[in-house]
C-alpha positions as CSV (number, residue, x, y, z in Angstrom):
1,M,124.1,129.3,131.0
2,G,120.9,131.2,130.5
3,D,120.3,134.3,128.2
4,I,122.5,137.9,129.2
5,L,120.9,140.6,128.6
6,D,123.0,144.0,127.7
7,Y,121.4,146.9,126.8
8,F,122.1,150.4,125.0
9,L,121.6,152.5,128.2
10,C,121.8,156.9,127.4
11,D,125.0,158.1,128.8
12,D,123.4,161.1,130.2
13,C,120.7,159.3,132.4
14,N,121.2,155.4,131.6
15,S,117.6,154.7,130.1
16,R,117.4,152.4,127.6
17,D,114.4,153.2,126.0
18,F,114.3,155.1,123.4
19,K,112.4,156.6,120.5
20,L,113.0,157.3,116.8
21,V,112.8,160.6,115.4
22,Y,112.7,161.8,111.9
23,N,114.1,165.4,110.2
24,F,112.5,166.0,106.8
25,C,114.9,168.7,104.7
26,L,115.2,169.2,101.4
27,R,118.8,170.6,99.7
28,F,119.0,173.5,96.6
29,H,122.5,173.0,95.2
30,G,123.5,175.0,91.6
31,V,124.8,172.6,88.7
32,N,127.7,173.8,86.2
33,F,125.4,174.0,83.0
34,S,122.4,175.4,83.9
35,D,121.0,178.2,86.5
36,D,118.6,176.8,87.4
37,L,118.8,174.9,90.5
38,I,118.3,171.5,91.6
39,Y,117.6,169.8,95.0
40,D,117.9,166.5,96.8
41,K,115.4,165.2,99.3
42,T,117.2,164.1,102.5
43,V,115.7,162.3,105.4
44,G,117.3,162.2,108.6
45,E,116.5,159.6,111.3
46,R,118.2,160.1,115.3
47,F,117.2,158.3,118.4
48,Q,115.8,160.2,121.2
49,C,116.5,159.4,124.4
50,T,112.2,159.2,126.3
51,K,113.1,160.2,129.2
52,C,116.2,162.8,129.2
53,E,115.8,163.9,125.2
54,K,119.3,163.7,124.6
55,T,119.7,162.0,120.9
56,F,122.1,159.4,119.3
57,S,122.8,159.1,115.7
58,R,122.4,155.3,114.6
59,E,126.7,155.1,113.9
60,E,126.5,156.4,118.0
61,I,124.0,153.6,119.5
62,E,126.1,150.7,116.7
63,S,129.3,151.5,118.2
64,G,127.4,151.4,122.6
65,L,126.7,148.3,120.9
66,S,130.0,147.3,119.7
67,L,131.1,148.2,122.8
68,L,128.5,145.7,124.7
69,R,129.9,143.3,122.6
70,K,133.6,143.2,123.0
71,T,133.1,144.0,126.4
72,R,131.3,140.7,127.6
73,I,133.5,138.5,125.5
74,K,136.7,139.7,126.7
75,R,134.0,139.7,130.5
76,D,133.7,135.5,129.4
C-alpha cells in the first residue's frame, strides 16, 4: 500500500497552504506589594490561509489533524 496524505484544509476555501503570523504584546499589571506596574511579554501565533486569509490557532489545526487521523483509521 502506498502513502496516503490527508491535509488540514481551510474550512472556508479548502486551501491547504498556510503562513505563520505572529502577534507581539506587553501585558501590564499591578502587584500587591508595590504601586509600580510590571509587564509580561506575550507572543501569539496564528496560521493564516494564503488564499482567503482566515486564521487558525495551533489548537484548531491540531484538532483538525486529530479528526483526520480518526476518520482515516475508521475507514481502513
